[in-house]
C-alpha beads as a LAMMPS data file, in Angstrom:
LAMMPS data file: protein, C-alpha beads

204 atoms
203 bonds

1 atom types
1 bond types

-500.0 500.0 xlo xhi
-500.0 500.0 ylo yhi
-500.0 500.0 zlo zhi

Masses

1 110.0

Atoms # bond

1 1 1 -23.431 7.714 5.135
2 1 1 -21.772 8.014 8.499
3 1 1 -18.806 10.179 9.437
4 1 1 -16.216 8.922 11.897
5 1 1 -14.470 11.360 14.209
6 1 1 -11.141 10.914 15.922
7 1 1 -9.389 13.389 18.175
8 1 1 -6.223 14.463 16.438
9 1 1 -3.932 17.163 17.874
10 1 1 -6.679 18.216 20.256
11 1 1 -9.320 18.825 17.615
12 1 1 -12.062 16.501 16.425
13 1 1 -11.396 16.007 12.733
14 1 1 -13.289 13.832 10.260
15 1 1 -10.865 11.062 9.369
16 1 1 -12.795 8.813 7.023
17 1 1 -16.296 7.765 6.009
18 1 1 -17.816 4.318 5.570
19 1 1 -21.068 4.212 3.625
20 1 1 -24.079 2.276 4.872
21 1 1 -23.628 -0.276 2.078
22 1 1 -20.034 -0.899 3.146
23 1 1 -20.992 -1.105 6.822
24 1 1 -23.624 -3.739 6.076
25 1 1 -21.198 -5.841 4.001
26 1 1 -18.432 -5.608 6.597
27 1 1 -20.837 -6.647 9.356
28 1 1 -21.994 -9.686 7.338
29 1 1 -18.404 -10.768 6.665
30 1 1 -17.432 -10.330 10.316
31 1 1 -20.428 -12.372 11.479
32 1 1 -19.278 -15.241 9.244
33 1 1 -15.823 -15.350 10.861
34 1 1 -15.207 -18.071 13.468
35 1 1 -12.561 -16.083 15.332
36 1 1 -13.401 -12.852 17.131
37 1 1 -12.625 -9.865 14.928
38 1 1 -11.624 -6.455 16.269
39 1 1 -12.538 -4.613 13.110
40 1 1 -11.635 -3.554 9.608
41 1 1 -8.012 -2.456 9.162
42 1 1 -6.933 -0.097 6.414
43 1 1 -3.445 1.017 5.461
44 1 1 -1.568 2.329 2.448
45 1 1 0.858 -0.274 1.133
46 1 1 2.280 1.639 -1.789
47 1 1 1.673 4.333 -4.355
48 1 1 1.922 4.997 -8.039
49 1 1 2.124 8.335 -9.796
50 1 1 -1.677 8.354 -10.076
51 1 1 -3.000 6.607 -6.966
52 1 1 -2.446 4.811 -3.680
53 1 1 -2.410 1.050 -3.159
54 1 1 -4.387 -0.115 -0.142
55 1 1 -4.510 -3.032 2.239
56 1 1 -8.075 -3.585 3.464
57 1 1 -9.082 -6.553 5.575
58 1 1 -10.358 -7.891 8.877
59 1 1 -8.038 -7.832 11.892
60 1 1 -8.290 -9.767 15.154
61 1 1 -6.646 -6.967 17.105
62 1 1 -5.367 -3.431 16.697
63 1 1 -1.682 -2.798 16.237
64 1 1 0.124 -0.620 18.758
65 1 1 -0.131 2.670 16.873
66 1 1 -3.418 2.144 15.051
67 1 1 -6.028 4.872 15.236
68 1 1 -9.212 3.127 16.367
69 1 1 -12.388 4.627 14.937
70 1 1 -15.722 3.382 16.261
71 1 1 -18.290 2.396 13.665
72 1 1 -21.492 0.973 15.098
73 1 1 -20.934 -2.771 15.471
74 1 1 -17.227 -2.717 14.640
75 1 1 -14.100 -0.580 14.649
76 1 1 -12.061 0.746 11.761
77 1 1 -8.352 0.370 12.540
78 1 1 -6.355 3.000 10.685
79 1 1 -2.617 2.528 10.272
80 1 1 -1.006 5.526 11.979
81 1 1 1.599 6.145 9.256
82 1 1 -1.077 5.991 6.570
83 1 1 -3.555 8.226 8.431
84 1 1 -2.457 11.587 6.914
85 1 1 -3.053 10.206 3.402
86 1 1 -6.370 8.619 4.416
87 1 1 -8.015 11.772 5.729
88 1 1 -11.314 12.286 3.928
89 1 1 -11.378 8.774 2.434
90 1 1 -14.766 7.218 1.620
91 1 1 -15.041 3.420 1.824
92 1 1 -18.000 2.144 -0.181
93 1 1 -19.286 -1.248 -1.318
94 1 1 -20.503 -1.569 -4.892
95 1 1 -22.514 -4.494 -6.227
96 1 1 -23.821 -4.137 -9.777
97 1 1 -23.739 -5.886 -13.159
98 1 1 -20.232 -4.645 -13.939
99 1 1 -18.424 -5.390 -10.688
100 1 1 -18.741 -5.931 -6.973
101 1 1 -16.422 -5.143 -4.099
102 1 1 -15.136 -2.392 -1.879
103 1 1 -14.268 0.923 -3.453
104 1 1 -12.005 3.523 -1.844
105 1 1 -12.281 7.154 -2.878
106 1 1 -9.366 9.247 -1.710
107 1 1 -9.224 13.034 -2.152
108 1 1 -5.502 13.107 -1.345
109 1 1 -2.949 13.261 -4.148
110 1 1 -0.371 10.443 -4.071
111 1 1 2.500 12.788 -4.855
112 1 1 5.866 12.695 -3.134
113 1 1 7.076 15.819 -1.335
114 1 1 10.499 15.189 -2.881
115 1 1 10.398 16.165 -6.601
116 1 1 13.079 13.591 -7.464
117 1 1 11.118 10.858 -5.695
118 1 1 8.063 11.802 -7.759
119 1 1 10.102 11.609 -10.965
120 1 1 11.507 8.208 -9.987
121 1 1 7.988 7.052 -9.119
122 1 1 6.838 8.008 -12.619
123 1 1 9.764 6.069 -14.123
124 1 1 8.782 2.997 -12.097
125 1 1 5.130 3.308 -13.166
126 1 1 5.795 3.972 -16.846
127 1 1 8.787 1.722 -17.606
128 1 1 9.837 -0.587 -14.798
129 1 1 6.519 -1.986 -13.579
130 1 1 5.224 -2.744 -17.097
131 1 1 8.436 -4.741 -17.659
132 1 1 8.222 -6.829 -14.457
133 1 1 4.420 -7.194 -14.764
134 1 1 5.007 -9.793 -17.486
135 1 1 6.265 -12.071 -14.705
136 1 1 3.613 -11.044 -12.194
137 1 1 5.953 -8.697 -10.354
138 1 1 5.560 -5.192 -8.992
139 1 1 8.077 -2.665 -7.702
140 1 1 7.169 -0.169 -4.974
141 1 1 9.238 2.912 -4.215
142 1 1 9.621 3.353 -0.455
143 1 1 12.049 6.234 -0.074
144 1 1 14.731 8.348 -1.739
145 1 1 17.749 9.491 0.257
146 1 1 20.591 11.410 -1.407
147 1 1 22.244 8.884 -3.800
148 1 1 20.096 5.894 -2.760
149 1 1 16.559 4.686 -3.296
150 1 1 14.739 1.993 -1.343
151 1 1 12.275 -0.339 -3.018
152 1 1 10.072 -3.332 -2.266
153 1 1 9.706 -6.142 -4.804
154 1 1 6.223 -7.626 -4.660
155 1 1 4.126 -10.171 -6.511
156 1 1 6.149 -12.585 -8.602
157 1 1 9.380 -10.769 -7.724
158 1 1 9.186 -11.645 -4.017
159 1 1 11.243 -14.765 -3.413
160 1 1 12.040 -15.194 -7.103
161 1 1 15.365 -16.874 -7.921
162 1 1 16.093 -14.092 -10.407
163 1 1 15.314 -11.216 -8.024
164 1 1 18.951 -10.155 -7.721
165 1 1 19.402 -10.170 -11.498
166 1 1 16.212 -8.149 -11.937
167 1 1 17.459 -5.653 -9.369
168 1 1 21.006 -5.192 -10.671
169 1 1 20.552 -5.510 -14.427
170 1 1 17.001 -4.299 -14.763
171 1 1 15.762 -1.872 -12.146
172 1 1 19.096 -0.345 -11.147
173 1 1 20.209 0.046 -14.768
174 1 1 16.971 1.758 -15.797
175 1 1 17.029 4.117 -12.817
176 1 1 20.683 5.077 -13.324
177 1 1 20.107 5.633 -17.032
178 1 1 17.737 8.483 -16.188
179 1 1 19.183 9.439 -12.787
180 1 1 22.964 8.816 -12.901
181 1 1 23.321 10.440 -9.486
182 1 1 21.522 7.447 -7.917
183 1 1 24.319 5.051 -6.962
184 1 1 22.385 2.497 -4.922
185 1 1 19.027 0.776 -5.417
186 1 1 18.365 -1.029 -2.143
187 1 1 15.915 -3.927 -2.022
188 1 1 14.161 -4.150 1.368
189 1 1 12.057 -7.188 0.428
190 1 1 11.844 -10.192 2.723
191 1 1 12.357 -12.724 -0.067
192 1 1 12.308 -15.648 2.368
193 1 1 8.568 -15.110 2.857
194 1 1 7.804 -15.076 -0.871
195 1 1 5.985 -17.859 -2.684
196 1 1 8.701 -18.329 -5.295
197 1 1 11.941 -20.258 -4.718
198 1 1 14.044 -18.215 -2.337
199 1 1 17.268 -16.842 -3.724
200 1 1 19.884 -15.361 -1.439
201 1 1 21.343 -12.279 -3.150
202 1 1 25.064 -12.377 -3.782
203 1 1 27.237 -10.241 -1.532
204 1 1 29.106 -7.206 -2.725

Bonds

1 1 1 2
2 1 2 3
3 1 3 4
4 1 4 5
5 1 5 6
6 1 6 7
7 1 7 8
8 1 8 9
9 1 9 10
10 1 10 11
11 1 11 12
12 1 12 13
13 1 13 14
14 1 14 15
15 1 15 16
16 1 16 17
17 1 17 18
18 1 18 19
19 1 19 20
20 1 20 21
21 1 21 22
22 1 22 23
23 1 23 24
24 1 24 25
25 1 25 26
26 1 26 27
27 1 27 28
28 1 28 29
29 1 29 30
30 1 30 31
31 1 31 32
32 1 32 33
33 1 33 34
34 1 34 35
35 1 35 36
36 1 36 37
37 1 37 38
38 1 38 39
39 1 39 40
40 1 40 41
41 1 41 42
42 1 42 43
43 1 43 44
44 1 44 45
45 1 45 46
46 1 46 47
47 1 47 48
48 1 48 49
49 1 49 50
50 1 50 51
51 1 51 52
52 1 52 53
53 1 53 54
54 1 54 55
55 1 55 56
56 1 56 57
57 1 57 58
58 1 58 59
59 1 59 60
60 1 60 61
61 1 61 62
62 1 62 63
63 1 63 64
64 1 64 65
65 1 65 66
66 1 66 67
67 1 67 68
68 1 68 69
69 1 69 70
70 1 70 71
71 1 71 72
72 1 72 73
73 1 73 74
74 1 74 75
75 1 75 76
76 1 76 77
77 1 77 78
78 1 78 79
79 1 79 80
80 1 80 81
81 1 81 82
82 1 82 83
83 1 83 84
84 1 84 85
85 1 85 86
86 1 86 87
87 1 87 88
88 1 88 89
89 1 89 90
90 1 90 91
91 1 91 92
92 1 92 93
93 1 93 94
94 1 94 95
95 1 95 96
96 1 96 97
97 1 97 98
98 1 98 99
99 1 99 100
100 1 100 101
101 1 101 102
102 1 102 103
103 1 103 104
104 1 104 105
105 1 105 106
106 1 106 107
107 1 107 108
108 1 108 109
109 1 109 110
110 1 110 111
111 1 111 112
112 1 112 113
113 1 113 114
114 1 114 115
115 1 115 116
116 1 116 117
117 1 117 118
118 1 118 119
119 1 119 120
120 1 120 121
121 1 121 122
122 1 122 123
123 1 123 124
124 1 124 125
125 1 125 126
126 1 126 127
127 1 127 128
128 1 128 129
129 1 129 130
130 1 130 131
131 1 131 132
132 1 132 133
133 1 133 134
134 1 134 135
135 1 135 136
136 1 136 137
137 1 137 138
138 1 138 139
139 1 139 140
140 1 140 141
141 1 141 142
142 1 142 143
143 1 143 144
144 1 144 145
145 1 145 146
146 1 146 147
147 1 147 148
148 1 148 149
149 1 149 150
150 1 150 151
151 1 151 152
152 1 152 153
153 1 153 154
154 1 154 155
155 1 155 156
156 1 156 157
157 1 157 158
158 1 158 159
159 1 159 160
160 1 160 161
161 1 161 162
162 1 162 163
163 1 163 164
164 1 164 165
165 1 165 166
166 1 166 167
167 1 167 168
168 1 168 169
169 1 169 170
170 1 170 171
171 1 171 172
172 1 172 173
173 1 173 174
174 1 174 175
175 1 175 176
176 1 176 177
177 1 177 178
178 1 178 179
179 1 179 180
180 1 180 181
181 1 181 182
182 1 182 183
183 1 183 184
184 1 184 185
185 1 185 186
186 1 186 187
187 1 187 188
188 1 188 189
189 1 189 190
190 1 190 191
191 1 191 192
192 1 192 193
193 1 193 194
194 1 194 195
195 1 195 196
196 1 196 197
197 1 197 198
198 1 198 199
199 1 199 200
200 1 200 201
201 1 201 202
202 1 202 203
203 1 203 204
């Protein structure tokens, strides 16, 4: 197992670890790519009340603010905004009779600093996401500001012709039932890039 060090705020601090098994698998996958690959990029795409949701894949180049961590034959590109919640992460590759694939162990708790945001996150996990999961959808909480919350509609909800109905009569209604002080549920999703028929939300 190899530790990766990156200078942060003047001190060398262990950011994340990639096991030898994971390094070997990543190197094999990179060698099979026709295009030149800069490295493995990791970021946090969302969270639930019990864990983070990750994006892990090969990247042809680093993004402007990525933290580049050298790892033998390749680099690990760490999304700068995700870095605080990735400190101490272990990336492993498991291949046994039960399953195979990359496994991410994260010692950081996926809790929100804002108690209300954490409560809304639990509502989304326990009631809203199970409801939209029947249609392949998933709702991610992005932020809570005063009387408004910001969400992203993923999976089957992105680009769906019923996205506006789901937002107004489903998500918003369930949130306001428990948190009447929340007046606005704002969808930040780029529905035009979804796989389902694009629906332009009604104004007003």
